[in-house]
N, C-alpha and C positions, 0 to 999 in steps of 0.2 A: 473439567477444564476451566468453571467459573471461578471456583477456589485458587487453584494456579493462577486465573487471571487476577484476581485481587493482589496473589502475592508480589506479582510483577509492579502491579500498582502502587503496594506500599513499598516498593524496592526503589521506585522513583520517589516517592512521597519523602523517603527517608535520605536520598541522594540529595534533594533538590533542599533538603533542611542544612543537612552538613554542609552545602557549598554555599548558603545562607549567612549560615554562622562562622565559616573559616571557607573565602572562595580558592586557597591552597591545599584544600584537604586531598585532594584528590593526588593532585600534584607532587605531592609530599608522598604519598603511599606508593604510587610511580618506579618512584624512585629509590626507595630503601626500606628493609626490614630489616632492625637492629631493635627486637625484643630481648628486655634482661631475662626475661621469665621465661619458663616452660612449665605449661600447666598440665601435669597429668589426673584428669577428672573424669567421672562417671559418665556415663553416655545420658541419665535421665534428663529429660526435655526440662524440668524443674529447678536443675542449675547451670545456667548458661555463662561460662567462664568470665568472658569479658562482664557483663551486667555486674554480677555479685560482687567483682573487686574495682568496678567503676573506670575501666579500662577503655579507650578507644582504641579501635583496629589498628593492626600493627604492633601494637605495645605489652602484646601478651600472643607465645607460638602456643599453639594446645593439641593436647592427644585424647581421646576419650573415648572408654570403651565401658562394656557391660563391669561394673564394681569396681573401678579405678583397678585396676591387675594389671602390675608390669611384669609377667612372665620372661626369663632369662631364654624362650624358646618361641618369645614370639617379634620375630624378625621386623611387623609395623611398626611396634613399641620400641625395639629397639634403635631400629632406621631413626625416627622421630628424636630419639633422646642424641643420638650420634649428630645428626646434623644440627642440633639446639647447642651443644655443645662444642663441635667445632668449628661449623661452619659459622652458627649464630654469635656464639661467645656470648648464651648465655649465665649468667650470675648465679641464676637459681632458680633450682626447680621446685617445684610445688606439688606433691600427690594430695589431691583434697578429697576425701570421702565424702558422704553428707549422711546422716542417721537415716533411719528407715529406707536405706538402699532394697531396691528388688531383690538384686543379684544376689546379695548377702542372703537376704532373707530366704532366697530358692536354694542354697548354698545348705542353709542352717537345716532348710527342713527336710533337702534332699529329693525335691518332687520332680525335676528337670529332667528330660531326654534330649538325646542327638547333640547339635553342635551346643547348647546353652547349658548342657550337661558336660561339656568336655573342656570348656572354657572355665566353668566355675570349679571345677576338681582342685584347683592350687587351692582355694576358699574352705571345701569342705577337708583338706590335709589339714588345713589351718585349725575351724573347729573341732579335729579330732585331739591336735596337738595340745588344744585348751582344754578340753572336752570336761575337765574335776572343776576349774573355773566356771568356765558356763554352766556347768549342771548347778554350782553354789548358788548361781542368779536367781532370784525369782521368775518363773518360766513367762516367756513375752517379749515385750521390748524392750526388757532388760536385758536381756539374752542379747537381744538382735543386735541394740545399740552398742553392746560391748564388744561384738562381733566385728561393727562396721571400723571400732577402733582398734580391733589389734588389727587388721587386714589392712589398713593407713600403716601403721609402725610397721608391717611385715615387706609390704610395696619399699617404704622408706630405706629399709635395713638392704632388700634388693638388687635395690636401684646403685648404695652404695657400693656394693660388691660384685655391680658389672664391670670390667676393662673399661671401658668409655669413661665411667666415671674415674676409678683408679687410676686410669692412664693420666687423667685432666688434676689430679690432685697430684701427682706424680713430676710434674712436671710447673706444679706450681701456679696453676688456674684457683682464679678467687671465684670458688661455684661452692654451691651451699646445695643440700638437700633436705628442705622441709614437709613435714607432715600436719596433715591439717584435715579437720574434717567439721563440715557446715551442716546447721541444724535448720532445717525448713519449718519449724513449726515457729511460729509468732504467738506472744503470749502478750496479754495486758502489758502495755506500759514501754512496751521492746518490739524490737525486728528481729528477722532471723538471722543470725551471726555467726561465724565462721570461732572455732578456739584450733590455737593450735599446739600439737603436741612436740615432743623434743625434737630439734630438728639435728642433721648431721653434719 
């Protein structure tokens, strides 16, 4: 319980800091949620969506799962997308993967079992579809990183083909789907940064 107590203390300190800098911060959050952005990212604890793009609470609608996958059979993901597009009116959907993703590695190596294995099956299928390209690369991180990129591109395509997004475009909604990949590695003279892949 000591650890959880520390979380409550940190929450109180965070709230006090917010109020000190902006007395109306929470009053505004209570009354409206109008983010322009839906972020679909990995559950990895090292990639906190709001923080890495410098956005405050209320500015980013977020869905996260292992390996940032958007299966058309996943009601959770589709419900998030539907609510974001139809109720919140987001104008941008960002699928953000990251290099050295543990879920992607598990799919590449095929050593998982149980629920994780079922969840990662689309990624294993994706790896099989691109087997020639992946096998032509140096084994190890190069193949791993390439599958991370291929995964983001596949999820963007899948989203663009959902009835939710297609219907929004048909009615003229100002909506774009973006594929990004984030690099956690920090090198000398630079910070971890994201790279954009072609948008839809």
